[in-house]
N, C-alpha and C positions, 0 to 999 in steps of 0.2 A: 616551490619545487618539492616533489615527493621523493622519498628514499628510492623508490623504483626508477624514477626518472634520472636520478643522480647516478645509480648504479649503471644504467644504460649508457649514460654520457661517458662514464669512466671505463666502460668495457669490462666491468668487474663481474665475476661469476661467484663472488662469495655470498654467504648467507646474509639475510637482511639484518639479523641480530648483530652480527659482527660489523656490518657496515654502519649500523646505528651507533655502536660503541665508538667507532673511529670518528664519526661525525661529532659525537659528544666530547670525545677527547680534544678534538680540533677547536671546538668552541670554547672549552676551558682554557686551552693554550692561548687562543686569541685574547680572551678576557684577561689573562695574567699579563700579557705583553702590552695591552693598550689601557690607557687611563679612561675610566668612566666616571660619570657624575662629578665632572669638574665644574667648579664655580669660581668666579673671579670676585674677590673682595677688595675694595679700595678703602684704605684707612689714611686719613690726613695726619701727617706727622706735625708735632708741635715742638717749639723750641724748649729745651731743657727737660723734655720728657723721654725717659729711657724705656719704659715697659708699656706695652699695649695690650688690651684685652683681645684674646683670640677665642672665638666661640668653642664650646666643648664638642660640637659635632664634627669639627675638622679632624680628619684623620692624618692627613699628610699635607705639608706645605711643599709645593713643587718649586716655586720661585718667588723671590722678593725683588721688586724693582723700585727704583727711585728716580725721580726726575732730576735731570742735571747732575747725575752722579758721574763723575770723571768726564764730563763734557759741558759745553756751554751752548748747545743747540736745542734746548728744551726737549731732549730725547729721554725716554725711559731706558735705563740700563739696569742689568741684574747686579745685585750687591753680592760679592763673592762670600761663600761660606767660610767661616773660620773652623779649621781642622784642629788646630792646636790651642793650648791655653794662651790668652793674651799676655803680651809682655808687660803691660801696665797693670798695676794693682787695682782691683775693683773698690772704688771709694764708697760704694752703697753697701758693701758688706754682705752682698748676696752671691 
């Protein structure tokens, strides 16, 4: 769809430059509200391993899920994020 067609559908009589600026602003706002370039990574957890390698190109981790977490139905559930310092002391010293 061209800008002229969009202006006709909106019934707008504003200049093309102003309409293009509004379209660009809308696209930027849509981009900030929606997540793009999302990939899913599955990492097997192992017993007595606390730290795992996360690739350097990851920008943001949206959710961490674990199978059979707080259930016995082989479902994946989100692991809650810790907001406060843990009550127990870190034995690894990190």
